[in-house]
KEGU-973647 format. One line per field, with one value per residue: residue in three letters; x, y, z of N, C-alpha, C in turn. Coordinates in steps of 0.1 Angstrom, whole numbers. Example, Ala and Ser with C-alpha at 12.3 -4.5 7.8 and 13.67 -1.06 7.14 Angstrom:
residuo	ala	ser
n_X	132	128
n_Y	-57	-22
n_Z	78	71
ca_X	123	137
ca_Y	-45	-11
ca_Z	78	71
c_X	132	129
c_Y	-33	0
c_Z	78	79
//
This chain:
residuo	unk	unk	unk	unk	unk	unk	unk	unk	unk	unk	unk	unk	unk	unk	unk	unk	unk	unk	unk	unk	unk	unk	unk	unk	unk	unk	unk	unk	unk	unk	unk	unk	unk	unk	unk	unk	unk	unk	unk	unk	unk	unk	unk	unk	unk	unk	unk	unk	unk	unk	unk	unk	unk	unk	unk	unk	unk	unk	unk	unk	unk	unk	unk	unk	unk	unk	unk	unk	unk	unk	unk	unk	unk	unk	unk	unk	unk	unk	unk	unk	unk	unk	unk	unk	unk	unk	unk	unk	unk	unk	unk	unk	unk	unk	unk	unk	unk	unk	unk	unk	unk	unk	unk	unk	unk	unk	unk	unk	unk	unk	unk	unk	unk	unk	unk	unk	unk	unk	unk	unk	unk	unk	unk	unk	unk	unk	unk	unk	unk	unk	unk	unk	unk	unk	unk	unk	unk	unk	unk	unk	unk	unk	unk	unk	unk	unk	unk	unk	unk	unk	unk	unk	unk	unk	unk	unk	unk	unk	unk	unk	unk	unk	unk	unk	unk	unk	unk	unk	unk	unk	unk	unk	unk	unk	unk	unk	unk	unk	unk	unk	unk	unk	unk	unk	unk	unk	unk	unk	unk	unk	unk	unk	unk	unk	unk	unk	unk	unk	unk	unk	unk	unk	unk	unk	unk	unk	unk	unk	unk	unk	unk	unk	unk	unk	unk	unk	unk	unk	unk	unk	unk	unk	unk	unk	unk	unk	unk	unk	unk	unk	unk	unk	unk	unk	unk	unk	unk	unk	unk	unk	unk	unk	unk	unk	unk	unk	unk	unk	unk	unk	unk	unk	unk	unk	unk	unk	unk	unk	unk	unk	unk	unk	unk	unk	unk	unk	unk	unk	unk	unk	unk	unk	unk	unk	unk	unk	unk	unk	unk	unk	unk	unk	unk	unk	unk	unk	unk	unk	unk	unk	unk	unk	unk	unk	unk	unk	unk	unk	unk	unk	unk	unk	unk	unk	unk
n_X	-185	-194	-185	-161	-130	-96	-79	-97	-107	-84	-82	-104	-99	-78	-53	-50	-39	-12	-7	-12	8	30	58	54	27	20	30	28	-4	2	-9	-35	-67	-73	-77	-100	-120	-153	-160	-182	-185	-170	-178	-186	-163	-145	-156	-150	-122	-104	-77	-66	-83	-80	-53	-54	-68	-51	-30	-42	-40	-54	-53	-68	-95	-130	-148	-170	-194	-185	-191	-175	-151	-139	-140	-114	-98	-103	-91	-64	-59	-63	-42	-20	-22	-12	-29	-52	-79	-100	-127	-159	-187	-215	-241	-268	-293	-315	-294	-270	-257	-232	-218	-217	-201	-178	-173	-167	-144	-127	-120	-101	-110	-120	-142	-176	-201	-235	-249	-275	-298	-322	-353	-376	-409	-434	-449	-450	-436	-406	-396	-386	-369	-362	-381	-405	-427	-441	-431	-429	-423	-421	-412	-386	-376	-375	-356	-334	-331	-323	-299	-285	-283	-268	-244	-236	-231	-211	-190	-185	-174	-151	-151	-163	-195	-212	-234	-248	-262	-289	-311	-337	-340	-345	-371	-399	-413	-442	-440	-427	-399	-370	-365	-338	-327	-341	-330	-303	-307	-317	-298	-269	-240	-216	-218	-228	-215	-211	-214	-213	-232	-227	-237	-263	-275	-274	-290	-315	-320	-306	-279	-247	-223	-232	-243	-219	-206	-223	-224	-199	-173	-189	-190	-172	-164	-169	-189	-181	-198	-215	-243	-263	-279	-309	-344	-359	-356	-353	-365	-367	-356	-358	-372	-387	-381	-355	-323	-296	-265	-231	-198	-175	-177	-191	-217	-242	-233	-216	-185	-164	-169	-178	-156	-139	-154	-155	-129	-124	-141	-132	-133	-122	-118	-122	-142	-147	-176	-196	-228	-243	-261	-231	-226	-209	-183	-163	-164	-138	-124	-140	-136	-110	-111	-127	-109	-89	-104	-110	-84	-79	-98	-89	-65	-75	-86
n_Y	670	659	648	626	624	630	610	590	584	573	550	535	532	515	524	531	511	512	537	533	515	530	542	567	569	547	552	558	570	598	628	622	608	576	554	530	500	488	455	443	453	437	411	387	381	377	354	336	337	344	351	361	382	400	405	419	442	454	459	478	500	503	503	495	475	468	445	421	396	363	331	308	311	313	340	343	330	347	370	362	360	386	399	386	397	422	441	459	455	474	476	460	448	433	409	415	404	382	370	362	389	390	369	380	403	390	378	400	411	389	392	411	436	466	481	474	470	476	468	470	477	459	454	440	451	461	437	403	400	406	437	448	475	488	480	493	520	532	539	550	575	562	537	544	552	528	515	531	526	499	502	516	497	477	492	493	466	461	476	462	439	448	461	486	498	506	525	522	540	538	549	550	559	585	591	612	620	620	644	660	659	638	602	596	619	616	592	601	619	602	583	574	593	584	557	548	551	564	554	571	567	582	582	570	588	612	604	604	630	646	664	653	666	686	672	660	682	692	671	667	645	622	607	581	568	569	559	560	566	564	574	571	600	610	614	626	631	600	576	550	518	495	480	498	524	525	539	538	523	536	541	562	596	594	598	617	627	651	650	666	688	670	654	673	682	658	652	674	668	646	620	587	566	562	545	532	522	504	500	471	466	460	479	489	480	454	444	445	462	485	490	497	521	536	539	555	578	586	592	614	632	635	648	672	685
n_Z	-183	-209	-232	-246	-231	-243	-233	-226	-251	-262	-247	-256	-282	-283	-280	-254	-238	-243	-233	-206	-200	-198	-179	-165	-162	-147	-123	-87	-73	-67	-52	-60	-51	-35	-59	-70	-79	-79	-78	-89	-114	-131	-126	-139	-153	-132	-121	-141	-143	-118	-108	-132	-140	-119	-121	-146	-139	-121	-139	-154	-139	-115	-79	-58	-48	-44	-26	-40	-35	-44	-59	-60	-46	-12	12	23	4	-17	-7	-7	-34	-42	-29	-41	-66	-62	-52	-30	-7	8	14	15	-1	13	21	41	43	58	73	98	114	126	114	88	91	98	74	58	70	66	40	40	43	60	60	60	38	31	1	-7	16	33	51	75	73	92	90	77	54	37	26	-4	-11	-35	-53	-48	-48	-29	-4	30	55	79	71	63	87	101	86	91	118	117	104	123	143	130	128	155	160	141	151	175	163	152	128	104	97	67	48	16	-11	-35	-60	-51	-26	-27	-30	-27	4	27	40	23	22	15	15	18	31	55	64	69	89	109	115	134	132	141	140	116	86	53	18	-11	-39	-67	-93	-91	-73	-89	-110	-98	-96	-78	-62	-60	-51	-35	-13	-3	5	25	44	56	63	68	46	35	12	-24	-52	-84	-110	-142	-162	-192	-206	-189	-194	-174	-139	-120	-97	-101	-97	-111	-141	-170	-164	-154	-154	-179	-178	-185	-198	-179	-185	-208	-203	-184	-160	-142	-131	-122	-102	-83	-76	-65	-43	-29	-22	-6	15	28	18	14	-5	-40	-59	-91	-108	-130	-144	-159	-190	-210	-237	-256	-253	-239	-204	-190	-207	-204	-177	-177	-193	-176	-154	-166	-171	-145	-135	-152	-142	-116	-121	-129	-108
ca_X	-180	-204	-179	-150	-117	-87	-74	-108	-108	-73	-85	-114	-93	-67	-40	-50	-31	2	-6	-12	20	42	62	48	13	18	35	18	-13	5	-18	-48	-72	-71	-86	-103	-131	-162	-158	-195	-184	-163	-182	-186	-149	-139	-160	-143	-107	-102	-64	-63	-90	-74	-41	-57	-72	-38	-22	-49	-37	-61	-46	-78	-108	-141	-153	-183	-194	-183	-197	-166	-140	-142	-134	-100	-92	-104	-81	-51	-58	-61	-28	-11	-22	-7	-41	-57	-93	-104	-141	-165	-201	-219	-255	-273	-306	-316	-281	-265	-248	-218	-211	-215	-189	-166	-170	-161	-130	-118	-115	-91	-116	-124	-155	-186	-211	-247	-252	-289	-303	-337	-357	-390	-416	-448	-456	-442	-428	-394	-399	-375	-372	-360	-393	-417	-428	-450	-424	-433	-413	-419	-403	-372	-372	-372	-344	-324	-329	-316	-285	-278	-280	-256	-233	-232	-226	-199	-180	-181	-167	-139	-153	-171	-206	-213	-247	-246	-275	-293	-319	-351	-340	-348	-385	-405	-422	-454	-436	-420	-385	-367	-361	-324	-325	-345	-319	-291	-311	-320	-287	-258	-228	-204	-220	-232	-208	-218	-208	-222	-232	-229	-245	-277	-280	-276	-302	-327	-321	-299	-265	-238	-213	-239	-243	-206	-202	-232	-222	-185	-168	-197	-188	-158	-162	-179	-190	-179	-207	-221	-255	-268	-289	-323	-354	-363	-351	-360	-362	-370	-344	-361	-382	-383	-376	-342	-313	-287	-251	-222	-184	-173	-174	-201	-231	-245	-229	-205	-177	-154	-172	-180	-143	-134	-161	-152	-115	-124	-149	-125	-136	-109	-117	-130	-144	-155	-185	-204	-239	-245	-253	-220	-231	-199	-170	-164	-163	-125	-120	-147	-130	-97	-116	-132	-98	-83	-113	-108	-71	-81	-106	-80	-56	-83	-92
ca_Y	657	655	642	618	631	623	597	580	579	564	537	528	529	505	531	533	501	517	548	528	508	539	544	579	566	536	556	559	581	610	639	616	600	562	550	516	496	479	443	440	457	426	399	376	378	371	340	327	337	354	358	368	394	409	410	428	454	460	464	490	511	502	498	491	468	466	431	417	382	354	318	297	313	318	353	342	327	360	379	358	363	401	403	381	406	435	450	460	455	481	477	448	447	421	408	413	399	368	365	366	400	387	362	389	411	381	376	413	411	379	397	421	449	471	487	464	479	470	473	475	472	456	450	436	463	460	425	391	400	415	447	452	489	492	476	499	535	537	539	560	580	551	527	548	552	514	512	538	518	487	506	519	484	471	500	488	452	462	481	450	429	454	467	498	496	517	524	526	544	537	561	549	566	599	593	622	615	628	658	668	655	625	591	597	629	611	583	608	625	592	574	580	595	576	542	546	559	564	554	578	563	594	580	568	600	621	599	608	645	652	669	646	675	693	663	658	694	693	661	665	635	610	598	575	563	572	551	569	558	573	569	579	610	605	624	633	623	588	568	536	510	484	483	507	537	524	545	529	526	537	544	575	606	593	600	631	631	660	646	676	693	659	650	684	681	645	653	683	663	635	607	580	558	565	533	532	511	505	491	465	458	467	479	494	474	444	449	449	474	496	492	505	534	543	543	567	590	590	599	627	640	638	658	685	690
ca_Z	-189	-218	-243	-242	-230	-252	-227	-227	-265	-265	-241	-263	-295	-281	-276	-240	-232	-244	-224	-192	-198	-197	-165	-159	-159	-137	-110	-76	-75	-58	-55	-64	-41	-37	-70	-71	-87	-73	-86	-96	-128	-138	-118	-148	-156	-120	-119	-151	-141	-107	-108	-145	-140	-109	-127	-156	-132	-116	-150	-159	-130	-102	-67	-48	-52	-34	-27	-44	-32	-55	-56	-60	-36	1	14	25	-9	-25	-2	-12	-48	-43	-25	-51	-78	-58	-49	-17	-6	20	15	11	-2	18	21	54	43	63	77	111	111	131	103	77	94	97	59	53	76	60	27	43	44	73	58	56	31	25	-12	-6	29	34	64	76	76	96	85	76	42	36	16	-13	-13	-49	-61	-43	-49	-19	9	39	65	89	64	63	101	104	79	99	131	114	101	136	149	123	132	168	158	134	161	183	154	147	115	103	88	57	40	2	-17	-49	-63	-45	-13	-30	-31	-18	15	29	45	13	22	8	23	21	41	68	69	74	102	120	118	142	123	146	138	102	76	40	5	-20	-53	-73	-104	-87	-68	-100	-118	-90	-97	-67	-64	-51	-45	-24	-2	2	13	36	54	56	73	69	34	34	-2	-34	-64	-96	-120	-152	-169	-203	-201	-186	-198	-162	-127	-118	-85	-105	-98	-120	-151	-181	-159	-149	-163	-186	-175	-196	-193	-174	-196	-219	-198	-181	-146	-142	-120	-118	-89	-73	-71	-57	-30	-22	-16	5	26	35	12	14	-16	-51	-67	-103	-110	-142	-145	-172	-199	-216	-251	-266	-251	-228	-191	-187	-214	-198	-165	-181	-197	-164	-147	-173	-169	-131	-134	-158	-133	-105	-125	-132	-95
c_X	-191	-198	-166	-137	-107	-82	-85	-109	-96	-76	-94	-108	-82	-54	-39	-41	-16	4	-4	1	32	45	56	34	11	24	24	9	-10	-3	-32	-53	-70	-82	-88	-115	-140	-163	-171	-193	-178	-166	-181	-172	-142	-143	-153	-128	-104	-88	-61	-70	-84	-61	-43	-61	-60	-30	-29	-46	-44	-52	-55	-90	-118	-148	-167	-184	-193	-188	-186	-154	-146	-136	-119	-92	-92	-93	-67	-49	-56	-47	-18	-11	-17	-17	-44	-72	-98	-119	-148	-181	-206	-234	-260	-287	-306	-303	-278	-255	-234	-211	-209	-203	-177	-162	-162	-146	-121	-113	-103	-97	-119	-137	-164	-198	-223	-250	-266	-294	-318	-341	-372	-398	-431	-455	-446	-433	-417	-397	-386	-377	-371	-372	-406	-416	-437	-444	-428	-421	-411	-410	-389	-367	-368	-358	-332	-321	-321	-301	-278	-274	-268	-243	-227	-225	-212	-187	-175	-172	-153	-139	-161	-183	-208	-226	-244	-260	-276	-301	-332	-351	-344	-363	-390	-415	-434	-451	-429	-405	-383	-364	-347	-321	-330	-335	-307	-295	-312	-309	-276	-246	-216	-206	-223	-225	-215	-209	-217	-221	-237	-239	-260	-283	-283	-289	-315	-329	-315	-285	-255	-228	-219	-240	-230	-202	-211	-229	-207	-181	-176	-194	-173	-154	-172	-178	-190	-186	-213	-233	-257	-278	-303	-332	-358	-357	-359	-356	-366	-357	-346	-371	-378	-378	-361	-332	-303	-273	-242	-208	-184	-170	-184	-215	-233	-240	-216	-196	-167	-157	-174	-166	-137	-141	-157	-138	-116	-132	-143	-128	-122	-107	-127	-131	-152	-164	-194	-216	-240	-259	-241	-222	-219	-185	-171	-160	-148	-120	-127	-141	-117	-101	-120	-120	-91	-91	-111	-95	-72	-88	-97	-70	-62	-87	-80
c_Y	652	649	634	626	623	610	586	575	570	550	529	524	518	511	533	523	506	529	543	521	517	541	556	577	556	540	557	571	593	621	635	609	585	557	535	513	486	467	438	443	445	413	387	371	372	357	330	326	348	360	366	381	404	414	421	442	461	466	477	502	511	497	492	484	468	453	430	401	373	340	308	299	318	332	353	339	340	369	375	361	378	405	398	390	420	445	450	460	461	480	465	450	434	421	405	407	384	362	370	377	397	379	370	398	402	379	388	413	401	383	406	435	453	478	476	472	471	477	478	469	470	452	446	448	460	448	413	391	410	424	450	466	494	489	483	514	541	537	551	565	569	540	531	549	538	510	519	531	506	491	509	506	477	479	496	475	452	467	470	440	435	459	480	495	509	514	530	528	539	550	561	557	581	601	604	616	624	642	666	665	642	615	592	607	624	601	590	614	614	583	582	581	587	561	539	556	556	562	560	573	575	593	578	580	610	617	603	623	652	655	662	656	683	685	661	670	696	683	657	655	622	601	594	570	568	561	561	562	568	566	577	589	605	617	632	624	611	581	553	528	498	488	493	520	537	530	535	533	528	541	559	585	605	595	615	636	639	657	656	682	682	655	661	684	669	646	663	678	651	621	600	572	562	552	535	520	514	495	484	469	467	467	481	487	464	450	453	461	487	500	501	519	542	548	555	579	595	597	613	637	644	649	672	692	696
c_Z	-199	-231	-238	-241	-240	-246	-228	-241	-268	-259	-250	-277	-295	-278	-261	-233	-232	-234	-209	-189	-195	-182	-158	-155	-148	-124	-100	-78	-66	-62	-59	-52	-44	-47	-71	-79	-78	-83	-93	-111	-136	-131	-127	-151	-144	-118	-129	-148	-131	-108	-121	-145	-130	-115	-138	-150	-127	-128	-156	-150	-116	-91	-57	-54	-41	-37	-32	-43	-45	-50	-53	-50	-23	2	16	12	-18	-20	-7	-26	-50	-40	-35	-63	-75	-56	-34	-17	8	24	9	10	3	20	35	55	48	68	91	109	115	120	91	79	94	82	54	58	70	46	28	44	58	72	53	51	28	12	-13	7	29	48	64	81	79	90	84	64	42	24	8	-17	-27	-57	-57	-45	-39	-5	17	48	75	83	66	78	105	98	86	112	128	111	114	143	143	126	146	167	151	143	170	176	150	133	115	93	80	49	26	-4	-31	-52	-56	-32	-15	-33	-22	-8	17	34	35	12	15	19	27	32	55	73	75	88	113	123	125	133	128	143	123	93	63	28	-5	-34	-61	-85	-101	-81	-79	-108	-111	-90	-86	-70	-55	-44	-34	-11	5	10	26	48	54	67	73	57	34	20	-11	-45	-76	-108	-129	-158	-181	-199	-199	-189	-186	-150	-124	-105	-88	-106	-107	-130	-161	-177	-155	-159	-168	-183	-187	-190	-189	-185	-207	-215	-194	-167	-147	-129	-115	-104	-78	-67	-62	-43	-22	-15	-5	17	33	30	10	1	-27	-59	-79	-102	-122	-142	-158	-177	-205	-231	-260	-264	-240	-215	-187	-194	-209	-185	-167	-185	-185	-155	-153	-171	-155	-129	-141	-149	-121	-109	-127	-119	-87
//
């Protein structure tokens, strides 16, 4: 996927709206996985007009959304708006930092979700300061073992609350540790597969020089969701989440991530939901147009697998 597909071109040129409006394109995703969007992509639009933005996503073809915390609506108000738009919310990104996990799981369940996802999990590491993993390049194996212990604990608490805890990766987990392995591999080894499920952010993993399809094949059944994200080509693999080394997001099909083998591996490994997500800034089109283009690209990928 190093060039735009015809459908993606149509979306960008304005003809995509007519394509999406056709009855054949708006039919149920038979033969396709459940295609959704992580709402971080359109967070500014949601804050300006929640019902209008959700309606636009539904018109673009999406059936599922993944919750991103908003300021002005409660989780229950959010759920009502999602249902009014004809959408479903099976998964919620929630913030566990300095919060009572029971209250966080209540928040996730109130949105209608059954998966509670840590977008980025942080923990207190050997001191009084909370370490923001994405800002450090000196993480050790012990740091990731503590992170795994926290994830296991959240998995236990999620089960008691009637939810499922899910860990979502970025790129910093692929730092090389003192033994030559990566922090992510250590996390997978140290977490209980029954308590800690995974959401694979394919874009961040690829930016770190790793192969998402290989992980999906190797850990069949652990990944319940994937983030379908693209980045402009990087000069070399990077684990920098911030600063000049951070990769630049783009619409699906315009970057370097080859999603055809990823989609095939994800479907074979039991992934339930495929959520598009695009990292800002949006250089070539506004977020809602990008969301539509991303949906069309995912449908094209689905048809090709």
